[in-house]
N, C-alpha and C positions, 0 to 999 in steps of 0.2 A: 326223686330219681335212686333206687336202691342203691347200695355199692353192692360191685361181687369181687372174687378174689385177685380181681386186677386193678380194683380200685384202691387208693392210698388208704392205708390204716393208719388209725388215731387211736390213742389213749389216753381216757380224763382219769385225772387224780383229784382228791379231796389233798389239798396243802397249808401246811403249818409253816409259818416263817417270821422270821423276827426281823427287826428294823436295825439295819448297818450304817445309822449316822445318814449322812448325805448322800453315800453311797448306793441306797436303796435297801432292798429286800433280800434274805437269803432264805432259803428254803430249808426247815428246821427237821419236817416229817415229812412224808406224801404217801397215801394208801390209794393205790389203782381201783379204780371203780368200775369201769368197763371199758370196752374198747369198741370201736365202731369204723366201719366203712364209707365210703362217700365218693361220687364222682362230682358233687356238687362245686362248684366254682366259687362259692361264698363260705368257705371254712367256717367262719366266724358265726355265722346265721345256722349252720349245720350243727355248729358244737353246742351252739343255745339251745337249739329245738332238742337236741339228744339230751343236755342235761335235763331241761325241763320235765321230758319226759321220764326221765329213771326217779327224778324227784319224787314225780307225783304219783308212784308205786306206792301204796302204804307200807311194803314189805322193806323198801329203803329209806324210810323217815328215820331220821337220827343215827343213819350209818356215815361214817366217813367223819372228818371232823367238824364240816359247819352242815350238817342234816337239816331237813326241812324243806320249804317250796318259797323262800324269801328271794326271789331273782326276780322283783318287780322293777321296771324302770325306773331310771334314776337315782338307784341305790348303789348300781356296779356298773362296770364297762368293761370291756375288753381289751387288754393291750396286745398288739398282734407281733411279734418279732420272728416271723414265717413260721417256723418249725415248732413254736410254742407259743399257744396263745394263752394269758391268764387273765381268768377272771376276776377283777379288783373291786374291792368298794372303795365308794367314792369318797367318804367320810375320813379316811387314813391311808388310802391307796395300798391298803394291804391286799396281796393275793390270796385268793380262797380256794380257788380250784385252775386246773390248767389242761390243755388239750395238747398233746404231745405228737406230732408226726411222726411215725415209727420209721423207721429206715429199713429196708429190705434187706434180709440174711442171704445173700448169692454166692 
């Protein structure tokens, strides 16, 4: 189901992060790729679907920090912290993309 102006707004970012020892990762740099709205109850799947669609567009190959279409199953997973979803590499747990729920400015 497509979103409309009343659906929650999400922004998708390409991110670069460095390891902070045992405390996890700190985002070093982020670049906004696109925004989307959805009424879907499964935000994780909506995020992955939109990211794959974005990366399949030949104009977007190489854009962002982690350009390309290598989102194959098994290589990445999504960590969901409610307002922020991070797509992380399984091999080293590094976050490479983020989906952020935007808060309305009323």
